[in-house]
PAMIVO-287439 format. One record per atom (N, C-alpha, C, O): residue number from 1; residue in three letters; atom name; x, y, z. Coordinates in steps of 0.05 Angstrom, whole numbers, plus 32768, in hexadecimal, padded with zeros to 4 digits. Last residue first. Example, Ala and Ser with C-alpha at 12.3 -4.5 7.8 and 13.67 -1.06 7.14 Angstrom:
<sites>
+-----+------+------+------+------+------+
| seq | type | atom |   c1 |   c2 |   c3 |
+-----+------+------+------+------+------+
|   2 |  SER |    N | 8101 | 7FD3 | 808E |
|   2 |  SER |   CA | 8111 | 7FEB | 808F |
|   2 |  SER |    C | 8102 | 8001 | 809D |
|   2 |  SER |    O | 810C | 8017 | 80A1 |
|   1 |  ALA |    N | 8108 | 7F8E | 809C |
|   1 |  ALA |   CA | 80F6 | 7FA6 | 809C |
|   1 |  ALA |    C | 8108 | 7FBE | 809C |
|   1 |  ALA |    O | 811D | 7FBE | 80A9 |
+-----+------+------+------+------+------+
</sites>
This chain:
<sites>
+-----+------+------+------+------+------+
| seq | type | atom |   c1 |   c2 |   c3 |
+-----+------+------+------+------+------+
|  89 |  SER |    N | 81E9 | 7FC6 | 81FB |
|  89 |  SER |   CA | 8206 | 7FC5 | 8201 |
|  89 |  SER |    C | 8209 | 7FBB | 821E |
|  89 |  SER |    O | 821F | 7FB8 | 8228 |
|  88 |  LEU |    N | 81BF | 7FC8 | 81C0 |
|  88 |  LEU |   CA | 81C4 | 7FC1 | 81DC |
|  88 |  LEU |    C | 81E2 | 7FC3 | 81E1 |
|  88 |  LEU |    O | 81F2 | 7FC2 | 81CF |
|  87 |  ALA |    N | 818F | 7FE4 | 8192 |
|  87 |  ALA |   CA | 81AA | 7FDD | 819A |
|  87 |  ALA |    C | 81AB | 7FD7 | 81B8 |
|  87 |  ALA |    O | 8199 | 7FDF | 81C7 |
|  86 |  THR |    N | 815A | 7FED | 8185 |
|  86 |  THR |   CA | 816D | 7FEA | 816F |
|  86 |  THR |    C | 8189 | 7FE2 | 8178 |
|  86 |  THR |    O | 8199 | 7FDA | 8167 |
|  85 |  VAL |    N | 8119 | 7FDE | 818D |
|  85 |  VAL |   CA | 8132 | 7FE0 | 819D |
|  85 |  VAL |    C | 8148 | 7FDA | 818A |
|  85 |  VAL |    O | 814A | 7FC3 | 817F |
|  84 |  GLU |    N | 80E3 | 8003 | 8172 |
|  84 |  GLU |   CA | 80F8 | 7FEF | 816F |
|  84 |  GLU |    C | 810E | 7FF3 | 8183 |
|  84 |  GLU |    O | 8116 | 800A | 8188 |
|  83 |  LYS |    N | 80B6 | 801F | 81A3 |
|  83 |  LYS |   CA | 80C3 | 801F | 8189 |
|  83 |  LYS |    C | 80D7 | 8007 | 8189 |
|  83 |  LYS |    O | 80DC | 7FFA | 819D |
|  82 |  THR |    N | 80A5 | 801B | 81D6 |
|  82 |  THR |   CA | 8091 | 8023 | 81C2 |
|  82 |  THR |    C | 809C | 8023 | 81A5 |
|  82 |  THR |    O | 808D | 8027 | 8192 |
|  81 |  TYR |    N | 80B0 | 7FEA | 8207 |
|  81 |  TYR |   CA | 80BB | 7FFC | 81F3 |
|  81 |  TYR |    C | 80A6 | 8003 | 81DE |
|  81 |  TYR |    O | 8097 | 7FF1 | 81D6 |
|  80 |  GLY |    N | 809A | 7FC2 | 8225 |
|  80 |  GLY |   CA | 8094 | 7FDE | 822D |
|  80 |  GLY |    C | 80A0 | 7FF3 | 821A |
|  80 |  GLY |    O | 809B | 800A | 821D |
|  79 |  THR |    N | 80C2 | 7F89 | 823B |
|  79 |  THR |   CA | 80AF | 7F97 | 822A |
|  79 |  THR |    C | 80AB | 7FB4 | 8233 |
|  79 |  THR |    O | 80B8 | 7FBD | 8246 |
|  78 |  VAL |    N | 80EE | 7F57 | 823B |
|  78 |  VAL |   CA | 80EA | 7F71 | 8246 |
|  78 |  VAL |    C | 80D9 | 7F81 | 8232 |
|  78 |  VAL |    O | 80E1 | 7F85 | 821B |
|  77 |  THR |    N | 80EC | 7F14 | 824A |
|  77 |  THR |   CA | 80E6 | 7F27 | 8235 |
|  77 |  THR |    C | 80E0 | 7F42 | 8243 |
|  77 |  THR |    O | 80CF | 7F43 | 8255 |
|  76 |  LYS |    N | 811A | 7EE1 | 825F |
|  76 |  LYS |   CA | 8109 | 7EF7 | 8265 |
|  76 |  LYS |    C | 8104 | 7F07 | 824B |
|  76 |  LYS |    O | 8115 | 7F08 | 823A |
|  75 |  LYS |    N | 8133 | 7EB2 | 824D |
|  75 |  LYS |   CA | 8130 | 7EB7 | 8269 |
|  75 |  LYS |    C | 811C | 7ECD | 8270 |
|  75 |  LYS |    O | 810E | 7ECB | 8284 |
|  74 |  GLN |    N | 812F | 7E80 | 821E |
|  74 |  GLN |   CA | 8128 | 7E9C | 8223 |
|  74 |  GLN |    C | 8124 | 7E9F | 8241 |
|  74 |  GLN |    O | 8113 | 7E92 | 824D |
|  73 |  GLU |    N | 8163 | 7E51 | 8215 |
|  73 |  GLU |   CA | 8149 | 7E58 | 821F |
|  73 |  GLU |    C | 8147 | 7E76 | 8224 |
|  73 |  GLU |    O | 8159 | 7E84 | 822C |
|  72 |  GLY |    N | 8195 | 7E40 | 8208 |
|  72 |  GLY |   CA | 8185 | 7E4C | 81F3 |
|  72 |  GLY |    C | 816A | 7E55 | 81FC |
|  72 |  GLY |    O | 815A | 7E60 | 81EC |
|  71 |  THR |    N | 81B9 | 7E2B | 822D |
|  71 |  THR |   CA | 81A1 | 7E1B | 8226 |
|  71 |  THR |    C | 8192 | 7E26 | 820E |
|  71 |  THR |    O | 8183 | 7E17 | 8201 |
|  70 |  ALA |    N | 81E3 | 7E51 | 822F |
|  70 |  ALA |   CA | 81E9 | 7E34 | 8231 |
|  70 |  ALA |    C | 81D1 | 7E23 | 8226 |
|  70 |  ALA |    O | 81D5 | 7E0F | 8219 |
|  69 |  VAL |    N | 81CC | 7E84 | 822F |
|  69 |  VAL |   CA | 81DE | 7E7C | 821A |
|  69 |  VAL |    C | 81E1 | 7E5E | 8219 |
|  69 |  VAL |    O | 81E2 | 7E52 | 8203 |
|  68 |  ASP |    N | 818D | 7E99 | 8239 |
|  68 |  ASP |   CA | 81A1 | 7E88 | 8246 |
|  68 |  ASP |    C | 81B2 | 7E7D | 822F |
|  68 |  ASP |    O | 81A9 | 7E6E | 821E |
|  67 |  TRP |    N | 8179 | 7EDB | 8228 |
|  67 |  TRP |   CA | 817C | 7EBF | 8221 |
|  67 |  TRP |    C | 8191 | 7EB2 | 8232 |
|  67 |  TRP |    O | 81A6 | 7EBE | 8238 |
|  66 |  LEU |    N | 814A | 7F0F | 8225 |
|  66 |  LEU |   CA | 8161 | 7F04 | 8233 |
|  66 |  LEU |    C | 8161 | 7EE6 | 822F |
|  66 |  LEU |    O | 814D | 7ED9 | 8232 |
|  65 |  LYS |    N | 8132 | 7F41 | 81F8 |
|  65 |  LYS |   CA | 8130 | 7F25 | 8203 |
|  65 |  LYS |    C | 814B | 7F1E | 820F |
|  65 |  LYS |    O | 8160 | 7F25 | 8205 |
|  64 |  VAL |    N | 810D | 7F7A | 81F0 |
|  64 |  VAL |   CA | 8127 | 7F6F | 81F5 |
|  64 |  VAL |    C | 8123 | 7F54 | 8202 |
|  64 |  VAL |    O | 8113 | 7F51 | 8214 |
|  63 |  VAL |    N | 80DF | 7F93 | 81BE |
|  63 |  VAL |   CA | 80E6 | 7F85 | 81D7 |
|  63 |  VAL |    C | 8104 | 7F7F | 81D8 |
|  63 |  VAL |    O | 8112 | 7F7F | 81C4 |
|  62 |  ASN |    N | 80CC | 7FA4 | 818C |
|  62 |  ASN |   CA | 80C9 | 7FB5 | 81A3 |
|  62 |  ASN |    C | 80CE | 7FA7 | 81BE |
|  62 |  ASN |    O | 80C3 | 7FAF | 81D2 |
|  61 |  ASP |    N | 80D9 | 7F88 | 8160 |
|  61 |  ASP |   CA | 80BF | 7F82 | 816B |
|  61 |  ASP |    C | 80BB | 7F90 | 8186 |
|  61 |  ASP |    O | 80A8 | 7F8A | 8195 |
|  60 |  ALA |    N | 810C | 7F90 | 8154 |
|  60 |  ALA |   CA | 80FA | 7FA2 | 8147 |
|  60 |  ALA |    C | 80DD | 7F9D | 814F |
|  60 |  ALA |    O | 80CB | 7FAB | 8147 |
|  59 |  GLY |    N | 8132 | 7F82 | 8191 |
|  59 |  GLY |   CA | 8121 | 7F7C | 817A |
|  59 |  GLY |    C | 8111 | 7F93 | 816E |
|  59 |  GLY |    O | 810A | 7FA6 | 817C |
|  58 |  ALA |    N | 816D | 7F6A | 81AE |
|  58 |  ALA |   CA | 815C | 7F81 | 81AA |
|  58 |  ALA |    C | 814C | 7F7D | 8190 |
|  58 |  ALA |    O | 8157 | 7F75 | 817C |
|  57 |  SER |    N | 8182 | 7F3B | 81DD |
|  57 |  SER |   CA | 817D | 7F41 | 81C1 |
|  57 |  SER |    C | 8168 | 7F58 | 81C0 |
|  57 |  SER |    O | 8155 | 7F58 | 81CF |
|  56 |  ALA |    N | 81B5 | 7F23 | 8207 |
|  56 |  ALA |   CA | 819E | 7F34 | 8204 |
|  56 |  ALA |    C | 819B | 7F3A | 81E6 |
|  56 |  ALA |    O | 81AF | 7F3D | 81D8 |
|  55 |  LEU |    N | 81CE | 7EE8 | 8225 |
|  55 |  LEU |   CA | 81CD | 7EF9 | 820E |
|  55 |  LEU |    C | 81B4 | 7F0A | 820F |
|  55 |  LEU |    O | 819F | 7F00 | 8218 |
|  54 |  THR |    N | 81F5 | 7ECD | 825A |
|  54 |  THR |   CA | 81DB | 7ED8 | 8251 |
|  54 |  THR |    C | 81E0 | 7EEA | 8239 |
|  54 |  THR |    O | 81F3 | 7EF9 | 8237 |
|  53 |  ARG |    N | 8228 | 7EC0 | 8265 |
|  53 |  ARG |   CA | 8213 | 7EAB | 8269 |
|  53 |  ARG |    C | 81F8 | 7EB4 | 825F |
|  53 |  ARG |    O | 81E6 | 7EA3 | 825D |
|  52 |  GLY |    N | 8252 | 7EE3 | 8267 |
|  52 |  GLY |   CA | 824E | 7ED4 | 824E |
|  52 |  GLY |    C | 8238 | 7EBF | 8250 |
|  52 |  GLY |    O | 8235 | 7EAE | 823E |
|  51 |  ASP |    N | 825A | 7F07 | 828F |
|  51 |  ASP |   CA | 8263 | 7EEB | 8294 |
|  51 |  ASP |    C | 825E | 7ED9 | 827C |
|  51 |  ASP |    O | 8266 | 7EC1 | 827D |
|  50 |  ALA |    N | 8244 | 7F35 | 827A |
|  50 |  ALA |   CA | 8260 | 7F35 | 8280 |
|  50 |  ALA |    C | 826B | 7F18 | 8284 |
|  50 |  ALA |    O | 8282 | 7F13 | 827E |
|  49 |  SER |    N | 8216 | 7F25 | 8245 |
|  49 |  SER |   CA | 821C | 7F2C | 8261 |
|  49 |  SER |    C | 823A | 7F29 | 8266 |
|  49 |  SER |    O | 8247 | 7F1B | 8256 |
|  48 |  TRP |    N | 8216 | 7F3F | 8202 |
|  48 |  TRP |   CA | 821C | 7F29 | 8215 |
|  48 |  TRP |    C | 821E | 7F34 | 8231 |
|  48 |  TRP |    O | 8226 | 7F4B | 8235 |
|  47 |  ALA |    N | 81E5 | 7F56 | 81D4 |
|  47 |  ALA |   CA | 81FA | 7F5C | 81E8 |
|  47 |  ALA |    C | 81FD | 7F44 | 81FA |
|  47 |  ALA |    O | 81E9 | 7F37 | 8201 |
|  46 |  ALA |    N | 81CB | 7F6C | 8195 |
|  46 |  ALA |   CA | 81D1 | 7F57 | 81A8 |
|  46 |  ALA |    C | 81E6 | 7F61 | 81BC |
|  46 |  ALA |    O | 81F6 | 7F72 | 81B5 |
|  45 |  GLY |    N | 8197 | 7F84 | 8168 |
|  45 |  GLY |   CA | 81AF | 7F87 | 8178 |
|  45 |  GLY |    C | 81B2 | 7F70 | 818C |
|  45 |  GLY |    O | 819F | 7F62 | 8192 |
|  44 |  LEU |    N | 816B | 7F77 | 8149 |
|  44 |  LEU |   CA | 817C | 7F8D | 8141 |
|  44 |  LEU |    C | 8196 | 7F90 | 8151 |
|  44 |  LEU |    O | 81A8 | 7F9E | 8148 |
|  43 |  VAL |    N | 8144 | 7F49 | 812A |
|  43 |  VAL |   CA | 8155 | 7F4C | 8142 |
|  43 |  VAL |    C | 816A | 7F60 | 813B |
|  43 |  VAL |    O | 817A | 7F5C | 8128 |
|  42 |  HIS |    N | 8103 | 7F53 | 810D |
|  42 |  HIS |   CA | 8121 | 7F54 | 810C |
|  42 |  HIS |    C | 812E | 7F56 | 8127 |
|  42 |  HIS |    O | 8123 | 7F64 | 8139 |
|  41 |  HIS |    N | 80CF | 7F31 | 8132 |
|  41 |  HIS |   CA | 80D8 | 7F43 | 811D |
|  41 |  HIS |    C | 80F7 | 7F43 | 811E |
|  41 |  HIS |    O | 8102 | 7F34 | 812D |
|  40 |  THR |    N | 80C5 | 7F13 | 815D |
|  40 |  THR |   CA | 80B1 | 7F11 | 8148 |
|  40 |  THR |    C | 80B8 | 7F25 | 8131 |
|  40 |  THR |    O | 80A8 | 7F28 | 811E |
|  39 |  HIS |    N | 80F3 | 7EE8 | 8180 |
|  39 |  HIS |   CA | 80EB | 7F02 | 8177 |
|  39 |  HIS |    C | 80D7 | 7EFF | 8160 |
|  39 |  HIS |    O | 80D7 | 7EEB | 8151 |
|  38 |  GLY |    N | 8101 | 7EB3 | 8186 |
|  38 |  GLY |   CA | 80EB | 7EBE | 8197 |
|  38 |  GLY |    C | 80E2 | 7ED9 | 818F |
|  38 |  GLY |    O | 80CC | 7EE2 | 8195 |
|  37 |  GLU |    N | 813A | 7E8A | 8188 |
|  37 |  GLU |   CA | 8122 | 7E92 | 817A |
|  37 |  GLU |    C | 810D | 7E9C | 818D |
|  37 |  GLU |    O | 8107 | 7E90 | 81A1 |
|  36 |  PHE |    N | 817B | 7E83 | 817F |
|  36 |  PHE |   CA | 8169 | 7E8C | 8194 |
|  36 |  PHE |    C | 8150 | 7E98 | 8186 |
|  36 |  PHE |    O | 8152 | 7EAD | 8179 |
|  35 |  GLY |    N | 81A7 | 7E4F | 816D |
|  35 |  GLY |   CA | 8194 | 7E64 | 8164 |
|  35 |  GLY |    C | 8181 | 7E6A | 817B |
|  35 |  GLY |    O | 8177 | 7E58 | 8188 |
|  34 |  ARG |    N | 81EC | 7E3D | 8175 |
|  34 |  ARG |   CA | 81D0 | 7E3D | 817D |
|  34 |  ARG |    C | 81C1 | 7E54 | 8171 |
|  34 |  ARG |    O | 81CC | 7E69 | 816C |
|  33 |  VAL |    N | 821C | 7E35 | 8155 |
|  33 |  VAL |   CA | 8218 | 7E29 | 816F |
|  33 |  VAL |    C | 81FA | 7E27 | 8176 |
|  33 |  VAL |    O | 81F1 | 7E11 | 817C |
|  32 |  PHE |    N | 8240 | 7E2D | 8119 |
|  32 |  PHE |   CA | 8227 | 7E35 | 8126 |
|  32 |  PHE |    C | 8224 | 7E27 | 8140 |
|  32 |  PHE |    O | 8228 | 7E0E | 8141 |
|  31 |  LYS |    N | 8286 | 7E39 | 8112 |
|  31 |  LYS |   CA | 8270 | 7E25 | 8116 |
|  31 |  LYS |    C | 8258 | 7E32 | 8124 |
|  31 |  LYS |    O | 825C | 7E3F | 8139 |
|  30 |  GLY |    N | 82B4 | 7E56 | 810C |
|  30 |  GLY |   CA | 829B | 7E60 | 80FF |
|  30 |  GLY |    C | 8283 | 7E4E | 8103 |
|  30 |  GLY |    O | 826E | 7E53 | 80F7 |
|  29 |  ASP |    N | 82E1 | 7E48 | 8128 |
|  29 |  ASP |   CA | 82DB | 7E39 | 810F |
|  29 |  ASP |    C | 82C2 | 7E42 | 8101 |
|  29 |  ASP |    O | 82BB | 7E37 | 80EC |
|  28 |  ALA |    N | 82E7 | 7E70 | 8151 |
|  28 |  ALA |   CA | 82FE | 7E61 | 8146 |
|  28 |  ALA |    C | 82F9 | 7E54 | 812B |
|  28 |  ALA |    O | 830A | 7E54 | 811A |
|  27 |  VAL |    N | 82B4 | 7E83 | 8160 |
|  27 |  VAL |   CA | 82C6 | 7E94 | 8151 |
|  27 |  VAL |    C | 82DC | 7E84 | 8143 |
|  27 |  VAL |    O | 82E3 | 7E89 | 812C |
|  26 |  GLN |    N | 8276 | 7E63 | 815A |
|  26 |  GLN |   CA | 8291 | 7E61 | 8165 |
|  26 |  GLN |    C | 82A4 | 7E72 | 8153 |
|  26 |  GLN |    O | 82A3 | 7E70 | 813B |
|  25 |  PHE |    N | 8239 | 7E88 | 815F |
|  25 |  PHE |   CA | 824D | 7E79 | 8150 |
|  25 |  PHE |    C | 8267 | 7E78 | 815F |
|  25 |  PHE |    O | 826D | 7E8A | 816F |
|  24 |  THR |    N | 81F3 | 7E93 | 8169 |
|  24 |  THR |   CA | 820F | 7E94 | 8173 |
|  24 |  THR |    C | 8220 | 7E80 | 8162 |
|  24 |  THR |    O | 8216 | 7E6C | 8159 |
|  23 |  LYS |    N | 81BD | 7EC0 | 8158 |
|  23 |  LYS |   CA | 81CC | 7EA7 | 8154 |
|  23 |  LYS |    C | 81E8 | 7EAA | 8160 |
|  23 |  LYS |    O | 81F3 | 7EC0 | 8161 |
|  22 |  LEU |    N | 817B | 7ED4 | 8159 |
|  22 |  LEU |   CA | 8195 | 7EDA | 8165 |
|  22 |  LEU |    C | 81A4 | 7EBF | 8162 |
|  22 |  LEU |    O | 819A | 7EAA | 816A |
|  21 |  PHE |    N | 814B | 7EDE | 8125 |
|  21 |  PHE |   CA | 815B | 7ECC | 8136 |
|  21 |  PHE |    C | 8174 | 7EDB | 8141 |
|  21 |  PHE |    O | 817F | 7EED | 8134 |
|  20 |  LYS |    N | 8130 | 7EF7 | 80FD |
|  20 |  LYS |   CA | 8123 | 7EF6 | 8117 |
|  20 |  LYS |    C | 8133 | 7EE5 | 812B |
|  20 |  LYS |    O | 8128 | 7EDD | 8140 |
|  19 |  ASP |    N | 814B | 7F02 | 80CF |
|  19 |  ASP |   CA | 813D | 7EE8 | 80D0 |
|  19 |  ASP |    C | 812F | 7EE3 | 80EB |
|  19 |  ASP |    O | 8124 | 7ECD | 80EF |
|  18 |  ALA |    N | 8168 | 7F2F | 80D3 |
|  18 |  ALA |   CA | 814D | 7F32 | 80C9 |
|  18 |  ALA |    C | 813D | 7F18 | 80CA |
|  18 |  ALA |    O | 8125 | 7F18 | 80C6 |
|  17 |  GLY |    N | 8192 | 7F24 | 810E |
|  17 |  GLY |   CA | 818B | 7F2A | 80F2 |
|  17 |  GLY |    C | 816D | 7F2B | 80EC |
|  17 |  GLY |    O | 815C | 7F29 | 80FE |
|  16 |  CYS |    N | 81D0 | 7F1C | 8132 |
|  16 |  CYS |   CA | 81B3 | 7F21 | 8131 |
|  16 |  CYS |    C | 81AB | 7F2A | 8115 |
|  16 |  CYS |    O | 81BB | 7F36 | 8107 |
|  15 |  SER |    N | 8201 | 7EF3 | 8151 |
|  15 |  SER |   CA | 81F7 | 7F03 | 813A |
|  15 |  SER |    C | 81D9 | 7F06 | 813C |
|  15 |  SER |    O | 81CB | 7EF4 | 8146 |
|  14 |  ALA |    N | 8238 | 7EEA | 817B |
|  14 |  ALA |   CA | 821B | 7EEB | 8179 |
|  14 |  ALA |    C | 8214 | 7EFC | 8161 |
|  14 |  ALA |    O | 821F | 7F12 | 815E |
|  13 |  LEU |    N | 826F | 7EC1 | 8181 |
|  13 |  LEU |   CA | 8264 | 7ED8 | 8174 |
|  13 |  LEU |    C | 8246 | 7ED5 | 8173 |
|  13 |  LEU |    O | 823C | 7EC1 | 816B |
|  12 |  HIS |    N | 82A1 | 7EA9 | 81AF |
|  12 |  HIS |   CA | 8288 | 7EA7 | 81A1 |
|  12 |  HIS |    C | 8280 | 7EC2 | 8195 |
|  12 |  HIS |    O | 8288 | 7ED7 | 819E |
|  11 |  LYS |    N | 82D0 | 7EB6 | 81C8 |
|  11 |  LYS |   CA | 82CE | 7E9C | 81BC |
|  11 |  LYS |    C | 82B5 | 7E98 | 81AB |
|  11 |  LYS |    O | 82B3 | 7E86 | 819A |
|  10 |  GLY |    N | 82D6 | 7EE4 | 81E7 |
|  10 |  GLY |   CA | 82DF | 7EE4 | 81CC |
|  10 |  GLY |    C | 82DC | 7ECA | 81BC |
|  10 |  GLY |    O | 82E5 | 7EC8 | 81A5 |
|   9 |  ASP |    N | 82C2 | 7EE8 | 8219 |
|   9 |  ASP |   CA | 82DA | 7ED9 | 8217 |
|   9 |  ASP |    C | 82E5 | 7ED8 | 81FA |
|   9 |  ASP |    O | 82FB | 7ECD | 81F5 |
|   8 |  PRO |    N | 8292 | 7F06 | 820F |
|   8 |  PRO |   CA | 82A8 | 7F12 | 821F |
|   8 |  PRO |    C | 82C2 | 7F03 | 821D |
|   8 |  PRO |    O | 82D7 | 7F0F | 8220 |
|   7 |  SER |    N | 8283 | 7EFF | 81C8 |
|   7 |  SER |   CA | 827F | 7EF7 | 81E4 |
|   7 |  SER |    C | 8296 | 7F03 | 81F4 |
|   7 |  SER |    O | 82AB | 7F0A | 81E9 |
|   6 |  PHE |    N | 8277 | 7F32 | 8197 |
|   6 |  PHE |   CA | 8288 | 7F1D | 81A2 |
|   6 |  PHE |    C | 8281 | 7F18 | 81C0 |
|   6 |  PHE |    O | 8279 | 7F2A | 81CE |
|   5 |  ARG |    N | 823F | 7F3E | 816E |
|   5 |  ARG |   CA | 824E | 7F45 | 8187 |
|   5 |  ARG |    C | 825E | 7F2C | 818F |
|   5 |  ARG |    O | 8255 | 7F16 | 818F |
|   4 |  VAL |    N | 821E | 7F5D | 8136 |
|   4 |  VAL |   CA | 822D | 7F47 | 8142 |
|   4 |  VAL |    C | 823B | 7F51 | 815B |
|   4 |  VAL |    O | 8242 | 7F68 | 815E |
|   3 |  GLY |    N | 81E4 | 7F6B | 810D |
|   3 |  GLY |   CA | 81F7 | 7F72 | 8122 |
|   3 |  GLY |    C | 8205 | 7F59 | 812C |
|   3 |  GLY |    O | 81FB | 7F43 | 812A |
|   2 |  LEU |    N | 81C8 | 7F5A | 80E2 |
|   2 |  LEU |   CA | 81C5 | 7F76 | 80EA |
|   2 |  LEU |    C | 81D8 | 7F7F | 8100 |
|   2 |  LEU |    O | 81DB | 7F97 | 8106 |
|   1 |  VAL |    N | 81C9 | 7F32 | 80AB |
|   1 |  VAL |   CA | 81D4 | 7F36 | 80C5 |
|   1 |  VAL |    C | 81D4 | 7F54 | 80CB |
|   1 |  VAL |    O | 81DE | 7F64 | 80BC |
+-----+------+------+------+------+------+
</sites>
C-alpha cells in the first residue's frame, strides 16, 4: 500500500498500491468494496471529490485517472505528464 485517503464522509477508505489497483473499503468493518483497474504501473496517490462520487488516482504510468465510485467505471484518463504522478489532493 502506497497511500490511503478517507472519503469526505469518513465512511470509506481508498488505498493505492504496487498491485496497479485503487481499492475502496468500508471504514466501520474493513470490508472490501471495489477495485478500480486500469493503471499499467504502481498507483501512487488517490483523492476523493468533495461530493465523494469521483475518485482520482495518480500513477507511475504517468497518468491521472478519474473513476465513478458507484460503478467502478473509468471516467477519464488525463495524459501529458512526462514523469510519474506521485500525489493528488
